[in-house]
VEXDREN-2710 file (C-alpha; in Angstrom, 1 decimal):
% VEXDREN-2710
k/r/px/py/pz
1/MET/-6.5/13.3/16.0
2/ALA/-4.9/10.5/17.8
3/LEU/-2.9/9.4/14.8
4/TYR/-1.2/12.8/14.5
5/GLU/-0.2/12.8/18.3
6/ASP/0.9/9.2/18.2
7/GLY/2.8/9.8/14.9
8/LEU/4.7/12.7/16.4
9/ASP/5.6/10.8/19.5
10/ALA/6.8/7.8/17.5
11/LEU/8.9/10.1/15.2
12/ALA/10.4/11.8/18.3
13/HIS/11.3/8.4/19.7
14/LEU/12.8/7.3/16.4
15/LEU/15.1/10.4/16.4
16/ARG/16.0/9.8/20.1
17/ARG/17.0/6.2/19.2
18/VAL/19.3/7.3/16.4
19/CYS/20.8/10.1/18.6
20/ALA/19.5/13.1/16.7
21/PRO/18.8/15.5/19.6
22/SER/18.2/18.7/17.7
23/MET/15.7/17.0/15.3
24/GLU/14.0/15.4/18.2
25/ALA/13.7/18.7/20.0
26/GLN/11.9/20.2/17.0
27/ILE/9.4/17.3/16.9
28/ARG/8.9/17.4/20.7
29/SER/8.1/21.2/20.3
30/ASP/5.5/20.4/17.6
31/LEU/4.0/17.6/19.9
32/GLU/3.7/20.1/22.8
33/ALA/2.1/22.7/20.6
34/TRP/-0.6/20.2/19.6
35/ARG/-1.1/19.0/23.2
36/LYS/-1.5/22.5/24.6
37/ARG/-3.1/24.6/21.7
38/HIS/-4.2/22.0/19.2
39/ASP/-1.9/23.7/16.8
40/ALA/-0.6/21.8/13.8
41/ALA/0.5/24.9/11.9
42/GLN/3.9/24.9/13.5
43/HIS/4.6/21.3/12.1
44/ARG/3.0/22.0/8.8
45/ALA/5.2/25.2/8.2
46/LYS/8.4/23.1/8.4
47/TYR/7.6/21.3/5.1
48/SER/8.3/24.5/3.0
49/GLY/11.1/26.9/2.6
50/ASN/14.7/26.3/3.7
51/SER/15.9/23.8/6.1
52/THR/12.7/21.8/6.2
53/TYR/11.7/18.3/7.6
54/ASP/11.9/17.0/4.0
55/ASP/15.7/17.5/4.1
56/TRP/16.3/15.2/7.0
57/VAL/18.3/12.1/6.3
58/ILE/19.3/9.7/9.0
59/HIS/23.0/8.7/8.3
60/SER/26.0/7.7/10.2
61/GLN/28.0/10.5/8.6
62/ASN/25.7/13.0/10.2
63/GLY/26.6/11.7/13.6
64/HIS/23.5/9.5/14.0
65/GLN/24.1/6.2/15.8
66/VAL/22.9/3.7/13.2
67/ASP/24.6/0.9/11.4
68/GLU/24.0/0.3/7.6
69/VAL/20.9/-1.9/8.1
70/GLN/19.3/0.4/10.7
71/GLN/19.9/3.3/8.5
72/VAL/17.8/1.8/5.8
73/TRP/14.9/1.1/8.1
74/ALA/15.2/4.4/10.0
75/ASN/14.9/6.5/6.8
76/ALA/12.0/4.3/5.5
77/LEU/10.2/5.0/8.8
78/LEU/11.1/8.6/8.8
79/ASP/9.7/9.1/5.3
80/LYS/6.5/7.2/6.1
81/LEU/5.9/9.1/9.3
82/GLN/6.6/12.4/7.7
83/SER/4.1/11.7/4.9
84/VAL/1.4/10.8/7.4
85/LEU/2.0/13.7/9.6
86/ARG/2.1/16.3/6.8
87/ARG/-1.2/15.1/5.5
88/LEU/-2.8/15.2/8.9
89/ALA/-1.4/18.6/9.6
90/GLU/-3.0/20.0/6.5
91/LYS/-6.5/19.4/7.8
92/PRO/-6.2/19.1/11.6
93/ASP/-9.9/19.9/12.1
94/ASP/-11.2/17.4/9.5
95/PRO/-12.3/14.3/11.4
96/ARG/-12.2/12.4/8.1
97/GLN/-8.6/13.1/7.4
98/GLU/-7.2/10.5/9.8
99/ARG/-9.4/7.8/8.2
100/LYS/-8.2/8.9/4.7
101/VAL/-4.6/8.5/5.7
102/LEU/-5.2/5.1/7.2
103/ASN/-7.1/4.0/4.1
104/SER/-4.2/5.1/1.9
105/LEU/-1.9/2.9/3.9
106/ILE/-4.2/0.0/3.6
107/ARG/-4.6/0.5/-0.2
108/HIS/-0.9/0.1/-0.6
109/ARG/-0.8/-3.3/1.2
110/SER/2.6/-5.0/1.4
111/ILE/3.5/-7.6/-1.1
112/LEU/5.9/-9.2/1.4
113/LYS/3.9/-9.0/4.6
114/ASP/1.0/-10.8/2.9
115/PRO/2.7/-13.2/0.6
116/PRO/1.3/-13.3/-3.0
117/SER/-1.1/-16.2/-3.8
118/ASN/-3.2/-17.4/-6.7
119/ARG/-6.3/-15.9/-5.1
120/ALA/-7.2/-12.9/-7.3
121/PRO/-4.1/-10.8/-6.7
122/SER/-4.8/-7.1/-6.3
123/ARG/-3.9/-4.6/-8.9
124/LEU/-1.1/-3.3/-6.7
125/LYS/0.5/-6.8/-6.5
126/GLU/0.4/-6.9/-10.3
127/ILE/1.9/-3.4/-11.0
128/GLY/4.5/-3.4/-8.1
129/SER/5.0/-2.1/-4.6
130/GLY/6.6/1.2/-5.6
131/THR/9.9/0.2/-4.0
132/TYR/13.1/-0.1/-6.1
133/LEU/15.9/-2.5/-6.2
134/ARG/19.1/-0.7/-7.2
135/SER/21.5/-3.0/-9.2
136/ILE/24.8/-2.6/-11.1
137/ARG/25.4/-4.0/-14.7
138/CYS/29.0/-4.1/-15.9
139/GLN/29.5/-3.1/-19.5
140/GLN/32.9/-4.9/-19.5
141/CYS/32.2/-8.4/-18.2
142/GLY/28.5/-8.5/-18.1
143/ASP/28.2/-9.0/-14.3
144/HIS/24.8/-7.9/-12.9
145/HIS/24.6/-7.6/-9.1
146/THR/22.9/-5.9/-6.3
147/THR/23.8/-5.6/-2.6
148/HIS/22.2/-6.8/0.6
149/LEU/21.4/-3.2/1.5
150/SER/19.4/-2.7/-1.6
151/VAL/17.5/-5.9/-0.7
152/GLU/16.9/-4.4/2.8
153/SER/15.7/-1.2/1.2
154/VAL/13.1/-3.0/-0.9
155/ILE/11.8/-4.8/2.2
156/ALA/11.7/-1.5/4.3
157/GLY/9.9/0.4/1.6
158/ASP/7.3/-2.3/1.1
159/VAL/6.3/-3.2/4.7
160/THR/6.8/-0.1/6.7
161/GLY/3.4/1.5/5.9
162/GLU/1.3/-1.6/6.8
163/TYR/3.3/-2.2/10.0
164/LEU/2.7/1.4/10.9
165/CYS/-1.1/1.1/10.3
166/ASP/-1.2/-2.1/12.4
167/ALA/0.8/-0.5/15.2
168/TYR/-1.5/2.4/15.4
169/GLU/-4.5/0.3/15.6
170/THR/-2.9/-1.8/18.5
171/GLY/-1.4/1.2/20.3
172/THR/2.2/0.0/19.8
173/MET/3.8/2.6/17.6
174/ILE/6.7/3.3/19.9
175/GLY/7.4/-0.5/20.2
176/LEU/7.3/-0.7/16.3
177/VAL/10.1/1.8/16.1
178/ASP/12.2/-0.3/18.4
179/ARG/11.4/-3.6/16.6
180/LEU/12.2/-2.2/13.2
181/LEU/15.5/-0.7/14.3
182/ASP/16.4/-3.9/16.2
183/GLY/15.3/-6.2/13.4
184/THR/13.4/-8.4/15.8
185/LEU/10.3/-8.9/13.6
186/GLU/10.2/-12.6/12.8
187/LYS/9.4/-12.2/9.1
188/PHE/12.6/-10.3/8.2
189/ALA/14.8/-13.4/7.6
190/GLU/12.0/-14.9/5.4
191/MET/11.5/-11.6/3.5
192/ARG/15.2/-11.4/2.8
193/VAL/15.2/-14.9/1.2
194/GLN/12.1/-14.1/-0.8
195/VAL/13.5/-10.8/-2.3
196/SER/16.9/-12.4/-2.9
197/CYS/15.3/-15.3/-4.8
198/ALA/13.2/-13.0/-6.8
199/ALA/16.4/-10.9/-7.7
200/GLU/18.3/-14.1/-8.7
201/ARG/15.3/-15.1/-11.0
202/ALA/15.8/-11.8/-12.7
203/GLY/19.5/-12.6/-13.2
204/ILE/20.7/-10.3/-10.4
205/ALA/23.2/-11.7/-8.0
206/VAL/23.1/-10.4/-4.4
207/GLN/26.5/-9.8/-3.0
208/GLU/27.9/-8.4/0.3
209/THR/29.6/-5.5/-1.4
210/ASP/30.0/-1.8/-0.6
211/GLY/26.7/-0.2/-1.7
212/GLN/28.4/3.2/-1.8
213/ARG/30.6/2.5/-4.8
214/ASP/29.3/1.9/-8.3
215/LEU/32.0/-0.6/-9.3
216/CYS/31.6/-4.0/-10.8
217/ALA/32.1/-6.6/-8.0
218/THR/33.7/-9.1/-10.5
219/CYS/36.3/-7.0/-12.4
220/GLY/36.3/-3.8/-10.6
221/SER/35.4/-1.7/-13.6
222/ASP/33.7/1.6/-13.4
223/ASP/32.0/1.2/-16.8
224/VAL/28.7/0.2/-15.3
225/THR/25.0/1.0/-15.7
226/VAL/22.7/1.6/-12.7
227/GLU/19.4/0.0/-13.1
228/HIS/16.1/0.2/-10.8
229/ARG/13.7/-2.6/-10.7
230/THR/10.3/-2.7/-9.0
231/LEU/9.1/-5.7/-7.0
232/CYS/5.9/-7.2/-8.3
233/GLY/3.6/-9.9/-6.9
234/GLY/0.7/-11.7/-8.5
235/GLY/1.4/-15.4/-7.8
236/GLN/5.2/-15.2/-7.6
237/LEU/7.5/-12.4/-6.5
238/ARG/9.5/-10.9/-9.4
239/PHE/11.4/-7.8/-10.3
240/GLU/10.7/-5.8/-13.4
241/LEU/12.5/-2.8/-14.9
242/ALA/11.1/0.3/-13.4
243/ALA/8.8/2.3/-15.7
244/PHE/11.1/5.4/-15.9
245/GLU/13.9/3.0/-16.9
246/GLN/11.8/1.6/-19.8
247/SER/10.9/5.1/-21.1
248/GLN/14.3/6.5/-20.8
249/LYS/16.6/3.6/-21.8
250/HIS/19.0/5.8/-23.6
251/SER/19.4/8.5/-20.9
252/ASP/21.2/8.4/-17.5
253/PRO/18.9/6.8/-14.9
254/PRO/17.9/9.0/-11.9
255/ALA/20.0/8.7/-8.7
256/PRO/18.4/6.8/-5.9
257/ASP/17.9/9.9/-3.8
258/GLU/16.1/11.4/-6.7
259/VAL/13.8/8.5/-7.1
260/ALA/13.1/8.5/-3.3
261/ARG/12.4/12.2/-3.4
262/GLU/10.0/12.0/-6.2
263/ARG/8.1/9.1/-4.6
264/ARG/8.0/11.1/-1.3
265/GLN/6.7/14.2/-2.9
266/THR/3.9/12.3/-4.7
267/ASP/3.0/10.5/-1.5
268/LEU/2.8/13.9/0.3
269/LEU/0.4/15.6/-2.2
270/PRO/-3.0/16.5/-0.8
271/ASP/-6.0/14.3/-1.5
272/SER/-7.3/16.8/-4.2
273/VAL/-4.1/16.5/-6.1
274/GLN/-3.3/12.9/-5.9
275/ARG/-4.6/10.7/-8.7
276/LYS/-8.0/9.2/-8.0
277/PRO/-10.2/6.7/-9.7
278/ASN/-13.2/8.0/-11.6
279/ILE/-15.9/7.6/-9.0
280/THR/-18.7/8.3/-11.3
281/ALA/-17.6/5.7/-13.8
282/LEU/-17.2/3.1/-11.0
283/ARG/-20.7/3.9/-9.8
284/LEU/-22.3/3.6/-13.2
285/ALA/-20.3/0.4/-13.8
286/GLY/-21.8/-0.9/-10.6
287/VAL/-25.4/0.0/-11.7
288/ALA/-24.8/-1.7/-15.1
289/ILE/-23.5/-4.8/-13.4
290/ALA/-26.5/-5.0/-11.0
291/THR/-28.9/-4.3/-13.9
292/LEU/-27.5/-7.0/-16.1
293/ALA/-27.6/-9.5/-13.2
294/PHE/-31.2/-8.5/-12.6
295/LEU/-32.1/-9.3/-16.1
296/ALA/-30.3/-12.6/-16.0
297/LEU/-32.4/-13.4/-12.9
298/VAL/-35.7/-12.6/-14.7
299/ALA/-34.6/-14.8/-17.6
300/GLU/-33.9/-17.7/-15.2
301/TYR/-37.2/-17.3/-13.5
302/ARG/-38.9/-17.4/-16.9
303/HIS/-36.9/-20.3/-18.1
304/PHE/-37.5/-22.4/-15.0
305/ALA/-41.0/-21.1/-14.2
306/VAL/-40.0/-20.7/-10.6
307/ARG/-41.9/-18.9/-7.9
308/GLY/-40.4/-19.1/-4.5
309/THR/-39.2/-22.8/-4.3
310/PRO/-37.5/-24.3/-7.4
311/ALA/-39.6/-26.8/-9.3
312/ALA/-36.9/-28.9/-10.7
313/THR/-36.8/-32.6/-11.7
314/GLY/-37.9/-33.7/-8.2
315/SER/-34.4/-35.0/-7.3
316/LEU/-32.5/-33.3/-4.5
317/PRO/-29.4/-32.6/-6.7
318/GLY/-31.6/-31.1/-9.3
319/ASN/-33.3/-28.7/-6.8
320/TRP/-29.9/-27.7/-5.3
321/GLY/-28.5/-27.1/-8.8
322/ILE/-31.2/-24.7/-9.9
323/LEU/-31.1/-23.0/-6.4
324/ILE/-27.4/-22.4/-7.0
325/LEU/-27.9/-21.2/-10.4
326/LEU/-30.6/-18.8/-9.3
327/SER/-28.3/-17.5/-6.5
328/LEU/-25.4/-16.5/-8.8
329/PRO/-27.1/-13.4/-10.3
330/LEU/-28.2/-12.4/-6.7
331/VAL/-24.5/-12.3/-5.6
332/VAL/-23.6/-10.3/-8.6
333/ILE/-26.5/-7.8/-7.8
334/VAL/-25.1/-7.5/-4.3
335/CYS/-21.6/-6.7/-5.6
336/GLY/-22.8/-4.2/-8.2
337/ALA/-24.9/-2.5/-5.6
338/LEU/-21.8/-2.2/-3.3
339/GLN/-19.8/-0.7/-6.0
340/ALA/-22.7/1.7/-7.0
341/ILE/-23.2/2.8/-3.4
342/THR/-19.6/3.2/-2.4
343/GLY/-17.9/4.2/-5.7
344/VAL/-15.1/1.7/-4.8
345/TYR/-14.1/-1.0/-7.3
346/ILE/-15.7/-4.2/-5.8
347/ARG/-12.3/-6.0/-5.9
348/ASP/-10.9/-3.4/-3.4
349/TYR/-14.0/-3.2/-1.2
350/PHE/-12.9/-5.1/1.7
351/SER/-9.4/-3.6/1.8
352/VAL/-10.7/0.0/1.6
353/PHE/-13.5/-0.6/4.1
354/SER/-11.7/-2.9/6.6
355/ASN/-10.9/0.1/8.9
356/LEU/-14.2/1.8/8.8
357/LYS/-16.5/1.9/11.8
358/ILE/-18.8/-1.1/12.1
359/SER/-21.9/1.1/11.8
360/ARG/-20.7/2.3/8.3
361/LYS/-20.0/-1.3/7.2
362/PHE/-23.4/-2.4/8.5
363/ALA/-25.3/0.5/6.7
364/VAL/-23.6/-0.1/3.3
365/THR/-24.1/-3.8/3.5
366/THR/-27.7/-3.5/4.6
367/ALA/-28.4/-1.1/1.7
368/ALA/-26.9/-3.6/-0.7
369/ALA/-28.9/-6.5/0.7
370/ALA/-32.1/-4.4/0.5
371/ILE/-31.4/-3.7/-3.2
372/ALA/-30.9/-7.5/-3.8
373/ILE/-34.2/-8.4/-2.0
374/VAL/-36.1/-5.8/-4.0
375/ALA/-34.5/-7.2/-7.2
376/VAL/-35.7/-10.7/-6.4
377/ILE/-39.3/-9.4/-5.7
378/LEU/-39.3/-7.4/-8.9
379/ALA/-38.0/-10.5/-10.8
380/ALA/-40.7/-12.6/-9.5
381/ILE/-43.4/-10.0/-10.3
382/VAL/-42.0/-9.6/-14.0
383/GLN/-42.0/-13.3/-14.4
END
């Protein structure tokens, strides 16, 4: 698995950049074991028991050479690389595992890297990116603010996975580590403005304050409430109160490290445990969509008495209008056939299959087109 080897190499480079020699040595050892013996068990074993890779945190207090902003990006990249490597190490002999991991990165496309638009936003952009903005609400003066580090954390959590996928495809994972730590990606400044504006629309001021102390920036009171909000897209970036905050309004909110740990553990679950859509229901829905479109096509053939070329009013606009009307159910038949064949919701089809081999794409598309052609022939016969 090229992604496994490249991921270990990138993780070792990250640890070298932050001056963590003992951690780097362990990853280099895992990399050497893979290159010599094709052995991933050594790496996999360090995710259970005491003193595991999950306990690693890059922080200046641990002697690592990072500033506050680099610390945010280094830990976001560390978590993402660990989640990818752990899943790959679980099934090192399965050639499909690498593709599954890449597809999981694609399904969680960044809201910030691809700015939201009015063009059919994906479900992920409606429900949120899964990254949280930590804010402080003062119970004394009512001040509600967050810090620039919290904004940076939202950006890092949102874009790191997709940048990692793009870097693997272009063979630039080592360069990605350097660019993220150096902050040289061009979109960072624009992203900071976008997230800050979204926070201000939610009534949260972004201030250059010490993110380590939960104190009111206005009156200095420690009578504050810590809130977590998730970043959502769907036409305009916005922050909404996180689900666990809504369901536990009268209890103490979880600490940020607990939130990150819960997200990391969920991300690291094997494919058989992670929540998946009902594939059978999606396939049946695709069959139903294609069948209804076929019946609509038959009805149109009967209504217009068409065999082959539309026999309209004789005018060019009339012929084109009927031709377009007849093509609409044909497009729906193709969409329904794609969903029935792949078991993937048609709205997510292109994002899920964008990284598959061209032969697989061609085979699936050809099968859907063949079904559509058969449907047209049957509609003409029934008519």
